[in-house]
N, C-alpha and C positions, 0 to 999 in steps of 0.2 A: 503494499498499499505508500501511496507519494502523500508528503504534507507539502503543503504552504504556510511560508511566515507572511505576514503582511507587518510591509517595513518602508511604504511609503508616504508616512504623512508626516507634517512641518512641525508638527510638535509645537505650535504656537501657545500653548499652559506653560509648556516647558521652559519658554523664555527667559533669561537670556541663556539657558545653559545649552539649548536645542541652535543657537545663535551660529557655532561651529564644530557641534557636532551634532549625529542625526541620533534621535531619541534611541531607536535600536540599541545603540553601541554607548548609553550609559549607562555606568557602573553600578552593582547592587552586590551587596557578598562578594565582592572581590572579581567581579567577571562582567562583561555587559550581558542586558537582558536579552537581548537576542540567545546567545550562548545558552542561559540557562534552557533556552527552548530547542535548542539543537541537540544539546547534549541527553536533553528527559527522551527528544525523538529516536536518539540515535541507540538510546538502553531499551529502547521499546520496538525494534528490529526496522524501526523506518531511516532508511539512510539517503534515499534519493528526495531531496528539496527542491524545494524554487521557492526565492526570496525574490518579492518586487521591491522596486526603491522607486523614490525620485527626487526629495532633498537630500542634498550631500550624498549621494547613494554610492557613489566612486569610493569614500569613503568604509564604507559597509564592504565591498568588495575587494578592498585592500586588507581591512582588516580581517577576513571569513578567509579569504582565497577560494578554495576548489572544495573547500571543507575536510579536506583530507586528514589532517589533523585531530578533526571531531570522529575520524569515523565515518562523517557521508561522502554522499557526491551531489555538492551545491551549484546548481543552474539559478541565474538572472534574470529578473523579468525588467528591465529598465523601463521607466514614464517619462518621456521627455515634459510631459507634464500631469499631476496627479492624477489618478481615474479612479478616486474613490474607490470603496470596499469594491462591489459589486466588477467595476469595469477592471480592474486589477485583476480580480478575478478569470473573469472571461477573458484578457489575455494571456492569461497562462494556461487557460483550458488543454491544447496542444500536448503539455506537459502531460498531464494526465489518461491520453487518451477518453476511453470509454469506463474508465473504473469509477468510483466512488473514492475522495479523496480529503484530508483531513485539511482544517484551515485554522491556523490561532493567529490573534492578533500579535503583534510584535510589542508592544506597550503594555501587556498585561502579565502578571508572574500569577501561577497556580501550580499545585502541586496533581492535578488530575493527572491519572497515568495513562498518558495514550498508548499503552497496549493494548487496552478492551476498543481501538480503534476499528481492530478487524472483525471482530464478533458485531458490532453495533452497525457498521458497513453492511455485514451478512444480514442481518435484520434489517434495513432499509428496502432492501431487494425483493425479501419475500413478502413485506409486508405493503409493496409501493407505497412507500414515502420519497421524500424529493430532498430531504435532510434532517439531521438530529442537530440537537441546540443543548448546549450545556448552559445550566441555567446554576444561579446563586442567589442566597440572600441579598436584599436589599443592601448597598454600604449609605452611609448616611449622604451624602451629597448625590445619592440617584434614589431617595426615600419611593418612588411609586414606581420603580421598575420598570421594563419593558412588556412583557410578556406574563400571561398565566401557566400554570402546568397543572394539567388534570393529573390528579394523582390514581384517576382509575383507569384510565386510558392511556399515557404517557403522552397527548396528544399537546403541544403547545397551542397554545388559547389565544386569540385577542386578547387587550390589555383592560378594555371595560366589559371582557366576557362577566357572566356572572358563577362561574364556575370555576375551579383550579384555585393557585395559591399563587400571587404578585410576583416575579422574580425578576432580577436583572441580567440578561445574555451576557457571559462571560467570557466570550470574544473566540470562543473556540468552536468548531460546528463541524458536521463530517457532511460532504454536499454529493448529489447524483447530478454530474456533467449536465444535463437537460435543464437543469436550472436553471442554468445560466444562457441559454443555447439561442434564445433573441436578442442578447444583447448584442449591439454593433462593437465589433472590436476599433480596439482605441478610442471610444467616447468614453466619458466620465458616468458614472453610473453608482449610484448609491445602495448598499445593501437593504437596509431598513422595508421601504416600500415590494421589492422582490420576496423579502419573507413572510410580508404582511398579505399578499398574496398568497402565496401558496397554503397560510395559515388558513386562509379563509375558505380554502378545498378540503383543509385537515389534511395535509400532506408534510407535516411537519410533526418532527415526535421530540422529547425533549429528556433529559435528566437532571437529577438537582444533586451538584455538588457541595457538599459542606464541608468541604477541608477548605485550604485556604487558597486566598484570590486575592490580590491587588489590582484594581486600576491605577497603574502608575501614570498619570498624569497631573501631577504636580510634582515644581521641588519638594512639596514639604511632604505628599507621599514615596514619591523617592527615598527622601532623607529615612523617614521613617522605619521603609522596609531595607535599607540596608543597615539600618542599625541592629533590626531582627534577625536578617541572614547572617551577621557579622558576628551574632554574639551565639549561633547556635556552631 
């Protein structure tokens, strides 16, 4: 199974740290954020990775190289202008062939184990679903969450649905390629509208991760996570 790490964001909320360093290369616990993802993926047996980039992207390529020192094979998907999440995934679709794939936001830290991804992908095919999303408890900076998760069916539901528990999308998902097939290559497209359309058709399932997860979106959260990881 192949995986993608999203690393094309400008990191506006992280300025001035991201004025000269792309956000995925900011360090926590002694290593860049993106290296935590690469090491966790390789440990789970996913060694073929694609990383998109835009802002200061050459720094990412220089820092990670071909991935061999991590036991990975890294392909890059450069974006002359940022394509947003769905647009970036659509551009990288040829890398995945016709198989489901894992996507992880480069600006999160999460201890979810991607060794589960293969079984989840197989279940998507069996259930004729388009995607699986990892959901977490709503953090203080996002108290309303993004979606609801039905504890009975495992379906991801709209935020205003009466059923289910309100949760936040963790930035970790497994997708069928056909979810992105109608997006024009090279055009910017956000992921949320695509997910909401599929949710309305009951085509998305999810899981509630109750372990550690941090949206490393501000210098304060970066510092807090760094202290936590450095102390363990």
